[in-house]
Backbone bond lengths (Angstrom), bond angles and torsions (degrees), N, CA, C in turn:
res aa  C-N    CA-C-N  psi(-1)  N-CA   C-N-CA  omega(-1)  CA-C   N-CA-C  phi
1 X - - - 1.441 - - 1.527 109.22 -
2 X 1.334 115.85 132.61 1.455 120.18 179.28 1.523 110.55 -84.65
3 X 1.335 116.69 146.04 1.466 118.68 177.66 1.527 110.83 -67.90
4 X 1.318 115.59 148.31 1.464 122.50 177.35 1.516 108.70 -119.59
5 X 1.330 115.07 149.41 1.463 120.37 178.87 1.520 108.90 -129.91
6 X 1.318 116.54 122.58 1.457 122.40 179.59 1.520 108.28 -139.74
7 X 1.324 116.23 172.44 1.462 121.70 176.08 1.523 108.13 -125.38
8 X 1.316 117.12 128.71 1.464 123.01 -175.45 1.531 112.20 -61.88
9 X 1.349 117.49 -22.94 1.456 121.69 -177.71 1.533 113.16 -98.37
10 X 1.333 117.31 0.61 1.463 121.72 -178.05 1.519 111.68 -88.19
11 X 1.319 114.66 159.29 1.464 123.24 172.51 1.529 113.72 58.69
12 X 1.310 116.38 36.56 1.465 120.51 173.54 1.530 106.34 -89.76
13 X 1.329 117.34 123.05 1.463 119.68 -178.38 1.532 111.89 -59.35
14 X 1.342 117.12 145.69 1.469 119.43 178.79 1.527 112.44 -66.33
15 X 1.324 116.78 -27.32 1.473 121.33 176.51 1.518 108.52 -116.08
16 X 1.307 116.47 134.13 1.462 121.90 178.44 1.524 109.41 -129.75
17 X 1.346 117.44 83.18 1.460 118.05 178.65 1.532 111.96 -64.60
18 X 1.328 116.42 -26.25 1.465 122.23 175.86 1.524 108.65 -131.10
19 X 1.305 115.36 157.90 1.451 121.08 176.10 1.534 108.76 -58.10
20 X 1.326 117.19 142.08 1.457 122.53 -177.41 1.530 109.83 -98.20
21 X 1.335 116.48 124.37 1.461 123.32 175.84 1.521 107.53 -118.40
22 X 1.336 117.39 123.87 1.464 121.46 178.50 1.520 110.04 -132.33
23 X 1.314 115.97 126.81 1.463 120.50 174.90 1.524 108.06 -77.33
24 X 1.307 116.49 120.90 1.462 121.95 179.21 1.522 110.08 -91.05
25 X 1.337 115.84 -38.17 1.467 120.43 -176.94 1.516 109.12 -155.06
26 X 1.313 115.72 136.30 1.460 120.70 170.49 1.517 106.95 -135.13
27 X 1.316 114.71 120.70 1.457 120.49 -179.53 1.521 108.43 -150.16
28 X 1.319 115.27 125.53 1.462 119.38 -177.34 1.510 109.73 58.97
29 X 1.330 116.30 -127.74 1.467 119.57 -178.92 1.531 112.68 -100.41
30 X 1.330 116.70 23.15 1.466 121.75 179.65 1.529 109.16 -116.74
31 X 1.328 115.95 131.60 1.465 121.10 171.08 1.520 107.32 -129.45
32 X 1.333 115.90 129.38 1.456 121.99 179.42 1.523 107.65 -113.42
33 X 1.336 115.31 129.11 1.455 121.23 -178.07 1.519 111.15 -124.23
34 X 1.337 114.38 146.10 1.459 120.37 165.46 1.530 105.77 -98.47
35 X 1.321 115.73 131.43 1.455 121.41 176.84 1.530 106.75 -122.38
36 X 1.330 116.02 132.03 1.458 120.43 177.53 1.529 107.99 -122.17
37 X 1.328 115.25 124.64 1.461 122.87 178.45 1.519 108.19 -118.01
38 X 1.309 115.78 143.35 1.473 120.68 175.19 1.526 106.76 -139.84
39 X 1.333 114.55 78.86 1.455 119.56 -176.34 1.526 112.86 83.66
40 X 1.320 117.13 4.27 1.466 120.55 -178.82 1.523 110.74 -79.37
41 X 1.318 115.13 146.41 1.456 122.40 176.21 1.523 108.27 -137.82
42 X 1.307 116.63 164.84 1.461 121.86 174.51 1.529 107.88 -69.10
43 X 1.334 117.69 137.59 1.468 119.47 -179.69 1.539 111.98 -53.51
44 X 1.317 115.04 143.92 1.468 122.47 -179.18 1.531 110.64 -51.55
45 X 1.329 115.77 130.62 1.458 121.21 176.84 1.518 115.22 82.67
46 X 1.347 118.37 -6.39 1.468 121.38 -178.90 1.525 109.70 -97.48
47 X 1.328 115.05 138.72 1.468 121.86 175.90 1.519 108.19 -125.91
48 X 1.336 117.23 129.36 1.462 120.16 172.59 1.520 108.06 -66.55
49 X 1.331 116.70 134.53 1.472 123.46 177.38 1.525 106.00 -135.77
50 X 1.310 115.79 82.14 1.467 122.59 -171.65 1.527 111.19 -84.46
51 X 1.314 115.90 148.12 1.465 121.43 178.94 1.525 111.25 -87.09
52 X 1.315 117.18 2.54 1.466 121.88 -178.01 1.530 109.65 -129.51
53 X 1.332 115.81 157.99 1.459 121.64 173.27 1.525 108.45 -74.77
54 X 1.330 115.54 150.77 1.463 120.67 178.77 1.518 109.44 -137.87
55 X 1.334 115.47 134.08 1.453 122.40 171.10 1.517 105.47 -113.91
56 X 1.335 117.61 127.75 1.455 120.72 -176.63 1.524 109.48 -133.96
57 X 1.343 115.22 138.05 1.464 121.16 177.01 1.525 108.34 -123.99
58 X 1.299 115.92 139.81 1.454 121.72 176.39 1.527 107.62 -90.82
59 X 1.320 116.42 117.52 1.462 121.21 -177.32 1.525 112.50 -91.57
60 X 1.332 115.92 -28.93 1.470 121.28 -177.38 1.524 108.43 -154.78
61 X 1.327 115.96 146.17 1.457 120.01 177.47 1.519 111.95 91.48
62 X 1.328 114.21 -161.05 1.459 121.43 179.02 1.519 109.04 -145.19
63 X 1.335 115.77 154.60 1.460 120.63 -179.26 1.526 109.57 -157.12
64 X 1.331 114.00 161.60 1.469 120.96 172.09 1.523 106.22 -123.85
65 X 1.336 115.93 124.81 1.465 123.20 177.20 1.521 107.76 -113.86
66 X 1.327 115.61 131.98 1.466 120.75 -179.41 1.519 109.80 -113.69
67 X 1.324 115.56 142.69 1.462 122.33 171.82 1.523 107.06 -103.53
68 X 1.329 116.45 137.71 1.460 120.20 179.72 1.528 110.94 -63.18
69 X 1.322 116.06 -45.51 1.469 120.40 -179.03 1.524 108.89 -63.63
70 X 1.299 116.44 124.78 1.467 123.80 178.99 1.525 113.52 63.55
71 X 1.335 118.36 6.70 1.471 122.50 179.31 1.532 112.23 51.02
72 X 1.326 116.42 40.74 1.460 122.22 179.13 1.524 108.95 -77.53
73 X 1.345 116.72 134.66 1.470 122.12 176.77 1.523 109.43 -119.17
74 X 1.317 114.87 143.46 1.455 121.69 176.04 1.524 108.24 -120.42
75 X 1.320 116.84 124.41 1.461 121.62 173.81 1.519 106.42 -93.28
76 X 1.327 115.80 119.14 1.464 121.39 -174.92 1.523 110.68 -108.95
77 X 1.324 115.08 141.97 1.458 122.31 171.88 1.528 106.84 -127.25
78 X 1.308 116.95 172.14 1.465 121.15 -177.79 1.528 110.29 -50.64
79 X 1.322 115.33 129.49 1.462 122.05 179.78 1.517 114.21 99.09
80 X 1.330 117.46 -18.20 1.465 120.48 179.68 1.522 109.88 -78.78
81 X 1.329 116.36 143.89 1.465 120.48 177.81 1.511 110.88 -137.80
82 X 1.343 113.66 159.41 1.464 122.24 179.06 1.517 109.15 -131.89
83 X 1.313 116.49 147.93 1.462 122.33 166.66 1.520 105.78 -109.35
84 X 1.331 115.75 120.88 1.461 121.36 -177.93 1.525 108.28 -112.93
85 X 1.330 118.50 104.01 1.460 120.44 179.78 1.528 112.02 -63.23
86 X 1.313 115.94 155.51 1.468 121.39 176.84 1.527 109.84 -52.21
87 X 1.310 115.65 141.17 1.465 125.60 176.33 1.527 115.03 66.11
88 X 1.340 117.07 13.66 1.463 119.18 170.00 1.523 105.93 -88.17
89 X 1.317 115.67 111.11 1.465 120.72 -175.66 1.526 109.78 -70.37
90 X 1.337 114.48 130.96 1.456 120.58 -176.69 1.524 110.19 -149.31
91 X 1.319 115.16 165.39 1.461 120.85 179.87 1.529 109.06 -155.07
92 X 1.329 116.04 158.44 1.464 121.76 174.42 1.528 106.53 -94.18
93 X 1.317 115.85 117.71 1.462 122.43 -177.67 1.526 112.66 -87.94
94 X 1.352 117.18 -29.25 1.459 120.53 -174.98 1.512 109.69 -161.80
95 X 1.332 116.31 141.27 1.464 123.27 166.49 1.523 107.24 -137.17
96 X 1.301 116.77 157.61 1.469 121.38 -177.63 1.528 110.33 -61.73
97 X 1.324 118.26 131.01 1.463 119.68 -177.05 1.525 114.70 -78.54
98 X 1.322 119.37 -28.26 1.462 121.28 -175.83 1.525 114.25 -99.91
99 X 1.311 117.36 -12.59 1.470 121.63 -175.23 1.519 108.38 -124.89
100 X 1.319 116.13 140.10 1.466 120.25 177.02 1.525 110.07 -64.61
101 X 1.317 115.87 128.23 1.453 121.77 170.20 1.526 105.43 -98.38
102 X 1.321 116.00 116.18 1.467 121.78 -175.26 1.520 108.60 -109.53
103 X 1.339 114.25 122.52 1.461 122.77 -179.28 1.525 108.90 -111.79
104 X 1.304 116.65 150.41 1.457 122.54 167.38 1.523 105.65 -120.84
105 X 1.341 115.42 118.20 1.464 121.24 -176.46 1.511 109.72 -114.21
106 X 1.318 115.56 131.95 1.477 121.97 175.57 1.513 106.69 -113.13
107 X 1.340 115.20 117.62 1.461 121.87 179.67 1.520 109.17 -101.55
108 X 1.312 116.53 128.59 1.463 122.79 178.80 1.524 106.47 -100.80
109 X 1.313 115.34 90.75 1.463 122.59 -172.03 1.516 111.98 -76.84
110 X 1.303 114.39 155.03 1.470 120.01 170.27 1.524 106.62 -71.36
111 X 1.277 118.66 158.71 1.463 122.61 -177.16 1.516 113.09 -59.26
112 X 1.340 118.60 -27.23 1.458 120.92 -177.41 1.519 112.84 -97.48
113 X 1.361 119.57 8.71 1.478 123.02 -179.18 1.495 111.53 -84.23
């Protein structure tokens, strides 16, 4: 396999009608995604309930992530990260509307995912 060189902040479309999800790497039970939000939030009343663990770091921008259990909210800025265990219901409550919020998410998939 030849080495690849990319930049996490490159090739972000000037218009983002929807949140951008891009798989950067998938190998074995690991999937790494770049997520770009620009004022995007999780739809009202919807909670993510993933079958896999997720580690996510905010590289740029700001966001608020809420957990359903105990209604705990985390305000994230660049450099902050969360570990979200499988089946912990969560949602994105807010991201900056004028600035790209860039996330790096590492999904620890089950062997059959």
